[in-house]
C-alpha positions in Angstrom: -6.7 -33.1 -7.5 -7.8 -32.5 -3.9 -8.8 -36.2 -3.6 -5.3 -37.2 -4.8 -3.8 -34.8 -2.2 -5.8 -36.4 0.6 -4.8 -39.9 -0.4 -1.2 -38.8 -0.7 -1.2 -37.3 2.8 -2.9 -40.4 4.2 -0.1 -42.6 2.8 2.7 -40.4 4.1 1.4 -39.7 7.6 4.9 -39.0 9.2 5.8 -36.5 6.5 2.6 -34.6 7.1 3.2 -34.6 10.8 6.8 -33.4 10.4 5.7 -30.7 8.0 3.0 -29.6 10.5 5.6 -29.5 13.3 7.9 -27.4 11.2 5.1 -25.0 10.4 4.2 -24.8 14.1 7.8 -24.0 14.8 7.8 -21.2 12.3 4.5 -19.9 13.8 5.9 -19.9 17.3 9.0 -18.0 16.2 6.7 -15.5 14.4 4.6 -15.0 17.5 7.7 -14.3 19.5 9.0 -11.8 17.0 5.8 -10.1 15.9 5.5 -6.5 17.3 2.7 -6.3 19.9 0.5 -3.2 20.2 -3.1 -2.4 21.2 -3.8 0.1 18.4 -3.2 -0.1 14.6 -0.9 2.5 13.3 -3.0 4.7 11.0 -0.4 7.5 10.6 1.4 8.4 7.3 5.1 7.9 6.9 6.3 11.4 7.8 9.4 13.3 8.8 9.2 16.3 11.0 11.8 19.1 10.7 12.0 21.3 13.8 13.8 24.6 13.8 14.2 27.2 16.6 14.5 30.9 15.8 14.4 32.5 19.3 12.6 35.7 19.9 11.2 36.1 16.4 7.6 36.7 15.5 5.6 34.0 13.5 5.7 36.1 10.3 9.5 36.4 10.5 9.9 32.7 11.2 7.6 32.0 8.2 9.6 34.2 5.8 13.1 33.3 6.9 12.8 29.7 8.0 9.6 27.9 7.1 9.3 29.1 3.5 12.9 28.3 2.5 12.7 24.8 4.1 9.3 24.0 2.6 10.3 25.0 -0.9 13.5 23.0 -0.7 11.8 19.8 0.6 9.2 19.8 -2.1 11.6 17.9 -4.3 12.2 15.1 -1.9 11.6 11.7 -3.6 8.2 10.1 -2.9 7.0 13.1 -0.8 3.3 13.7 -1.5 2.6 16.5 0.9 4.8 19.2 2.6 3.2 21.3 5.3 4.8 24.2 7.1 3.7 25.8 10.4 5.2 28.8 12.0 4.9 29.8 15.7 6.6 32.2 17.9 10.3 31.3 17.8 9.8 27.9 16.2 9.1 26.3 12.8 7.6 22.9 12.0 7.8 21.4 8.5 6.0 18.0 8.0 7.1 15.9 5.0 4.5 13.2 4.3 5.6 10.3 2.1 3.7 7.8 -0.1 2.3 4.7 1.5 4.9 1.9 2.0 7.9 4.3 2.1 10.5 3.2 4.6 10.8 5.7 7.4 14.6 5.6 7.7 15.0 5.9 4.0 12.7 9.0 4.1 14.7 10.5 7.0 18.0 10.1 5.1 16.5 11.8 2.0 15.2 14.7 4.1 18.7 15.1 5.6 20.2 15.3 2.2 17.9 18.1 1.1 18.4 19.9 4.4 22.1 20.3 3.7 21.2 22.5 0.7 18.3 24.3 2.4 20.5 25.3 5.4 22.5 27.7 3.3 19.3 29.8 2.8 18.6 30.1 6.5 19.8 32.9 8.9 23.2 32.5 10.5 23.2 30.2 13.5 19.9 28.6 12.7 20.1 24.8 12.4 17.1 22.6 11.6 16.7 19.2 13.3 14.7 16.1 12.6 12.0 15.0 15.0 12.0 11.6 16.7 11.7 8.4 14.6 8.3 7.6 16.1 4.9 7.2 14.5 1.5 8.6 15.4 0.9 5.9 18.0 4.3 6.0 19.5 3.0 7.5 22.8 3.2 4.3 24.9 4.2 5.4 28.4 3.7 8.6 30.5 4.8 9.3 34.1 5.1 12.0 36.6 8.0 12.8 39.0 6.6 13.6 42.5 8.3 14.8 45.6 6.9 16.0 48.9 9.6 18.6 49.6 10.5 19.6 46.1 9.5 22.6 44.0 8.3 22.4 40.4 11.6 23.8 39.3 13.6 21.2 41.3 11.4 18.4 40.0 11.9 19.6 36.4 15.7 19.6 36.9 15.5 16.0 38.2 13.4 15.0 35.2 15.7 16.7 32.6 19.1 15.7 34.1 18.4 12.3 35.7 15.2 10.6 34.7 15.1 11.5 31.1 18.6 10.5 30.3 18.1 7.2 32.1 14.9 6.3 30.2 16.1 7.3 26.8 18.6 4.5 27.0 15.9 1.9 27.2 15.7 -0.3 24.1 13.0 0.8 21.7 12.6 4.3 23.0 12.9 7.1 20.4 12.5 10.1 22.7 11.5 11.1 26.2 9.8 14.5 26.2 9.6 16.6 29.4 6.3 18.3 30.3 5.3 20.7 33.1 7.3 22.4 35.8 9.8 25.3 35.4 12.9 25.0 33.4 15.7 26.8 35.2 17.8 29.5 33.4 20.1 32.3 34.3 18.4 35.6 33.5 20.1 38.9 32.9 17.7 41.8 33.3 19.6 44.9 32.0 18.9 48.5 32.9 18.7 50.6 29.8 19.5 53.8 31.6 22.8 52.3 33.0 23.7 51.0 29.6 23.2 54.5 28.1 25.2 56.0 30.9 28.2 53.7 30.3 27.8 53.8 26.6 27.4 50.1 26.2 25.1 48.5 23.6 22.9 45.5 24.2 24.9 43.5 21.6 28.1 44.2 23.6 26.4 42.6 26.7 25.5 39.4 24.8 28.9 39.2 23.1 30.7 39.7 26.4 28.7 36.9 28.1 29.3 34.6 25.2 33.0 35.2 25.1 33.4 34.9 28.9 31.7 31.5 29.0 34.5 29.5 27.3 37.5 27.3 28.2 40.6 27.7 26.0 43.4 25.3 25.5 47.1 26.1 25.5 50.1 23.8 25.2 52.1 21.5 27.4 55.1 22.5 29.6 57.7 19.9 30.6 59.1 20.4 34.1 61.2 17.7 35.8 60.3 15.1 33.2 56.6 15.8 33.8 54.2 17.3 31.3 51.8 20.0 32.5 48.8 21.0 30.3 48.1 24.7 30.2 44.5 25.8 29.7 42.3 28.7 30.6 39.2 27.9 32.6 36.5 30.3 31.8 33.1 28.5 32.1 30.5 30.4 34.1 29.4 28.3 37.1 27.1 30.5 39.2 25.5 34.0 39.3 28.7 35.5 40.9 30.7 34.4 37.9 28.1 35.9 35.6 28.0 39.2 37.5 31.8 39.5 37.2 31.8 39.5 33.4 33.7 42.6 32.2 31.9 44.7 29.6 34.4 47.6 29.2 36.8 49.8 31.1 35.6 52.9 32.9 35.2 55.6 30.3 36.6 58.1 32.8 40.0 56.6 32.4 40.3 55.3 36.0 40.9 51.8 34.7 38.0 50.4 36.8 36.1 47.8 34.7 32.4 48.0 34.1 31.0 44.6 35.2 27.8 43.0 34.2 26.3 43.4 37.6 26.8 47.1 37.4 24.3 47.4 34.5 22.0 44.5 35.0 20.2 42.4 37.6 21.2 38.7 37.6 18.8 36.1 38.9 17.9 32.4 38.6 14.4 32.1 37.2 12.1 30.0 35.1 12.1 29.9 31.3 9.0 31.2 29.5 6.2 28.6 29.5 3.7 27.9 26.8 1.6 25.4 28.8 1.4 23.4 32.0 0.9 19.8 33.1 -1.9 19.1 35.6 -2.9 15.8 37.1 -6.4 14.8 38.2 -7.3 18.3 39.4 -4.7 18.2 42.2 -2.4 20.9 40.7 0.7 21.1 38.5 3.1 18.3 38.1 6.3 17.5 36.3 6.4 14.4 34.0 7.6 12.9 30.8 6.3 11.1 27.7 8.1 8.1 26.3 7.8 7.5 22.5 8.7 4.2 21.0 10.6 3.9 17.8 8.7 3.2 14.6 8.2 -0.6 14.2 9.4 -1.4 17.8 7.5 -3.9 19.9 5.3 -1.7 22.2 5.0 -4.3 25.0 8.7 -5.0 25.0 9.5 -1.3 25.0 7.2 -0.6 27.9 8.8 -3.5 29.9 12.2 -2.0 29.2 11.0 1.5 30.4 9.7 -0.1 33.6 13.0 -1.8 34.2 14.8 1.5 33.8 12.4 3.2 36.1 13.1 0.6 38.8 16.9 1.1 38.1 16.7 4.9 38.4 14.4 5.2 41.4 17.0 4.3 44.1 19.3 7.1 42.8 16.7 9.9 43.1 16.8 12.4 45.9 15.1 11.4 49.1 11.3 11.7 48.9 11.3 11.8 45.0 9.6 9.0 43.1 8.3 8.2 39.6 4.6 7.4 39.2 3.1 5.9 36.1 0.2 7.8 34.6 -0.4 6.0 31.2 0.7 2.5 30.4 -0.4 1.0 27.1 0.6 -2.5 28.2 -2.9 -2.9 29.8 -4.9 -2.7 26.5 -2.2 -4.9 24.8 -2.6 -7.6 27.4 -6.4 -7.3 27.1 -6.2 -7.9 23.4 -4.0 -10.9 23.9 -6.4 -12.2 26.6 -9.4 -11.8 24.3 -7.7 -14.0 21.6 -6.8 -16.6 24.2 -10.3 -16.5 25.7 -11.9 -16.9 22.3 -9.6 -19.8 21.4 -10.4 -21.6 24.6 -14.2 -21.0 24.2 -14.1 -22.2 20.6 -12.2 -25.3 21.6 -14.6 -26.2 24.4 -17.6 -25.6 22.2 -16.2 -27.8 19.4 -15.3 -30.5 21.9 -18.8 -30.3 23.4 -20.5 -30.6 20.0 -18.4 -33.5 18.9 -18.8 -35.4 22.2 -22.6 -34.7 22.5 -23.6 -35.5 18.9 -21.0 -38.1 18.1 -20.5 -39.6 21.6 -16.7 -39.9 20.7 -14.2 -37.9 22.7 -11.1 -38.6 20.6 -12.9 -37.3 17.5 -13.1 -33.9 19.1 -9.3 -33.7 19.2 -9.1 -33.7 15.4 -11.0 -30.4 15.3 -9.4 -28.9 18.4 -5.9 -29.4 17.2 -6.5 -27.5 13.9 -7.4 -24.3 15.8 -3.9 -23.4 17.3 -2.1 -24.7 14.2 -4.3 -22.5 12.0 -3.5 -19.5 14.2 0.2 -20.2 14.1 0.0 -20.3 10.3 -1.8 -16.9 10.4 1.0 -15.5 12.6 3.6 -16.8 10.1 1.9 -14.9 7.3 1.7 -11.8 9.5 5.4 -11.8 10.2 6.2 -12.4 6.5 4.3 -9.2 5.6 5.4 -7.2 8.6 2.0 -6.9 10.1 2.0 -6.3 13.9 -0.3 -7.8 16.4 -3.0 -5.3 17.4 -6.8 -5.2 18.0 -7.6 -5.3 14.3 -5.2 -8.1 13.3 -6.1 -10.2 16.2 -9.7 -9.5 15.5 -9.4 -11.1 12.1 -8.1 -14.3 13.7 -10.9 -14.3 16.2 -13.5 -13.9 13.4 -11.9 -16.8 11.5 -11.9 -19.2 14.4 -15.5 -20.2 14.0 -15.2 -21.1 10.3 -11.8 -22.8 10.6 -13.2 -25.8 12.3 -16.3 -26.3 10.1 -14.4 -28.4 7.6 -12.9 -30.6 10.3 -16.3 -31.1 12.0 -18.1 -32.0 8.7 -15.3 -34.4 7.7 -15.4 -36.1 11.1 -19.1 -36.5 11.0 -18.9 -38.0 7.5 -16.2 -40.4 8.7 -18.5 -41.6 11.4 -21.2 -42.3 8.8 -18.7 -44.4 6.7 -17.5 -46.3 9.8 -21.1 -47.1 10.7 -21.6 -48.9 7.4 -18.5 -51.1 7.9 -19.0 -54.8 8.5 -17.4 -56.3 11.6 -13.7 -56.8 11.2 -13.5 -54.6 8.1 -10.5 -52.1 8.3 -11.4 -48.5 8.9 -8.5 -46.8 7.1 -9.9 -47.0 3.5 -13.3 -45.9 4.8 -11.8 -42.9 6.6 -9.9 -41.9 3.5 -12.9 -42.4 1.3 -15.0 -40.2 3.6 -12.3 -37.5 3.5 -12.1 -37.7 -0.3 -15.9 -37.5 -0.6 -16.3 -34.1 1.2 -12.7 -32.8 1.1 -12.9 -30.9 -2.3 -16.2 -29.2 -1.4 -14.9 -28.2 2.1 -11.6 -26.9 0.7 -13.2 -24.7 -2.0 -16.0 -23.5 0.3 -13.3 -22.2 2.7 -11.6 -20.5 -0.2 -14.9 -18.8 -1.2 -15.0 -17.4 2.4 -11.4 -16.1 1.9 -12.4 -14.4 -1.3 -15.2 -12.5 0.4 -12.5 -10.2 2.0 -10.7 -9.4 -1.3 -12.4 -6.0 -1.8 -10.9 -4.9 1.5 -7.4 -5.1 0.0 -8.4 -2.4 -2.5 -8.8 0.2 0.4 -6.1 2.9 0.6 -4.7 5.4 3.0 -6.1 5.3 6.5 -9.0 3.0 5.6 -6.5 0.5 4.2 -4.2 0.7 7.2 -7.1 0.1 9.5 -8.9 -2.8 7.8 -6.1 -4.5 5.8 -4.5 -6.2 8.9 -7.9 -7.7 9.7 -8.4 -8.9 6.2 -4.9 -10.4 6.0 -5.1 -12.3 9.2 -8.5 -13.6 8.5 -7.4 -14.7 5.0 -4.3 -16.4 6.4 -6.3 -18.2 9.1 -8.9 -19.4 6.6 -6.3 -20.4 4.1 -4.5 -22.3 6.8 -7.7 -24.0 7.8 -8.5 -24.9 4.2 -5.0 -26.4 3.8 -5.2 -28.3 7.1 -8.6 -29.7 6.2 -7.2 -31.7 3.2 -3.8 -32.5 4.7 -3.7 -32.8 8.4 -7.3 -33.6 9.3 -7.4 -36.9 7.3 -4.1 -38.0 9.0 -5.5 -37.1 12.4 -8.7 -39.1 11.7 -6.6 -42.2 11.1 -5.1 -41.7 14.5 -8.1 -40.6 16.6 -11.2 -42.1 15.0 -10.9 -45.4 16.7 -12.8 -47.5 19.2 -16.5 -47.9 19.4 -18.5 -45.6 17.1 -22.1 -45.1 18.2 -24.6 -45.0 15.2 -26.5 -41.8 14.9 -29.8 -43.6 15.1 -28.8 -45.0 18.6 -27.7 -41.6 19.9 -30.4 -40.5 22.5 -29.6 -36.8 22.0 -30.0 -37.0 18.3 -33.2 -39.0 18.6 -34.6 -36.4 21.0 -33.8 -33.5 18.7 -35.3 -35.3 15.7 -38.4 -36.0 17.7 -38.6 -32.3 18.5 -38.0 -30.7 15.1 -39.9 -33.2 12.8 -43.4 -31.9 13.9 -42.2 -28.4 13.4 -41.0 -29.0 9.9 -44.2 -30.8 9.0 -46.2 -27.9 10.2 -44.2 -25.3 8.3 -44.5 -27.4 5.1 -48.2 -27.6 5.5 -48.8 -23.9 6.4 -46.0 -21.8 4.8 -47.7 -18.6 5.9 -46.5 -19.3 9.4 -43.0 -18.6 8.3 -44.0 -15.1 7.0 -46.0 -14.3 10.1 -43.1 -15.4 12.4 -40.6 -13.3 10.4 -42.8 -10.2 10.6 -43.2 -10.7 14.3 -39.4 -11.1 14.8 -38.7 -8.0 12.8 -41.3 -6.0 14.7 -39.9 -7.1 18.0 -36.3 -6.2 17.0 -37.5 -2.8 15.6 
C-alpha cells in the first residue's frame, strides 16, 4: 500500500505540491493563532467566590457566609471539590471542576447556584466571582514611582488612573493593586459624648448613610424652559461630613447636634494586611495584571505595554510606571530555542548530505521537510487547543532529529540506485524504485517511534496537563514526518536529485572513514573481550 502511495504521488507531483502548500498555509495560520506562553497551565478549572463581611471574626464568617455557600455549591454540575476558607472579614470558596470543563460554563453554573445561596446570607452581603484567570495568569507586574509623592498619593493614582487604564487592555482579566495606603474618611467617635447626647452608634452610621445621597425631584416649566429639581447631598470633604446632623439639642434649644460635636473626622489609611517592598529599598505601590483564561500571554503583555505608554503622559509630574515582572522574556526565549534548534538541525543535515553524498541539492530534500513537519504539528496543536509553551515546543524540538531520518535514508538509497544506472538511462524510475524499496520500512519505523509516547496520554490531572502537550506535539511532528516521507520526499527527489552523482567508492571522505574503522571492527571481532573491558572502563569513568 505504501509503495502504491509513493508511486501515485510521483505521478501527480503538482497535486502533492499544492496539497503541501495548503497544509503549510494552515500551519502558518495556526502558528499566528496559537496562544503563546512560557509555562504550561497545570491549574484545575476552578471558580473563586469572594465575599466580604466587614468587621466579623473568622468564626462568624465561617458560620454565616462560608458554610451556607459551600453547602449550596456542592451540587454544582461537574464540581469535584468545594473548599471554603474564612478569614477576618472575608470568605473564599473555591469550586474545582472536572478536567476538560469549560471555565465560562462553570462560572455560569456557579452564578445560578449563588442566586439561591444568597437568600441564606446576612442582609447586605453579596458574594462575587473572582477573575476569569488561571493559575498562570500572572503575566505582568509593575510599580508606580514618584519622587515627591507619598504612598497614599501613589496608591490613589494606581487605583483611579493606572488600574482603570490597564484593565481595558485586550486579554486582561483583572489588575490588582498592591502596597501603599488606601485613603478613607475615618470617623472616630467619642463614647462619652455619645452618652451625653443620648445618641447610639447605629444612629451615627444611619445619619452618615442618609446624608450621603442625591435625590431626584420633578421638572418645572418656566418661560418655555424645563428646569430639573434635585437635591444634592453627596459628601465631598471632611467639612461636609462634620456637618451631618445627628439629632436636635435635647435641651429644646433647637440647636442641632452635628457629627463633629461627638467625633473626630480625619483622612487616614485603611487597615493593611500586608505591604509591597521592592529590592530592599522600601515600600512601593504597584499592580499585578492577570490575563484571561486562554488568552495569548504575549499579545496580552504587548497590549498592556501599549496602554502603559498611553497612560504615562497623563500622570502627575514626576510619576512613572516601572516594569517589575514581564513574562514575555521567557516566552521569547522559548521561541528562540525552537528557532535555534531548527537552524542547527538544518545546518547539520545539510552538512551531512553534502559531506557524505557530495551533492548540495540533495540536502534541500531533507531540509524542506523540517519546517513543513513543524507546521503540521502546529496545525494539530491548534485543532486540539494546545498552546505554545516550553513543554509543547520541547516536543517539537525532540522530534526534529527523528523527522529527517527517513528523508536522509531515502536520499542515500536514491543515490545508490542512480549509481547503478547506465549512461543515458532516465533517473525517474530509479528514484521511484528507491523510494518504494525503503519507504514502507521508514514509514512504519516512524510510526513505532510515535507509539512510544502513547502511555503518556494515560496520565491524568497535573501530570497529564504537564506532559500531554509534549507528547501531542512530538506525535504530530513525527506523524507529519512519516507522512511527508512517503508523499513529499519522493516528489522532491525527482526535482533535486539531478546532476552528477559521485559514487560512494570515489568519495574521499567515505574512503577515509572506511580505512579508519575497518581495522577497529576486525580487532573487535577477533577479541570480543575488548568490548566488555571498554564498556566497564566507560561505566567506571562516568560513575
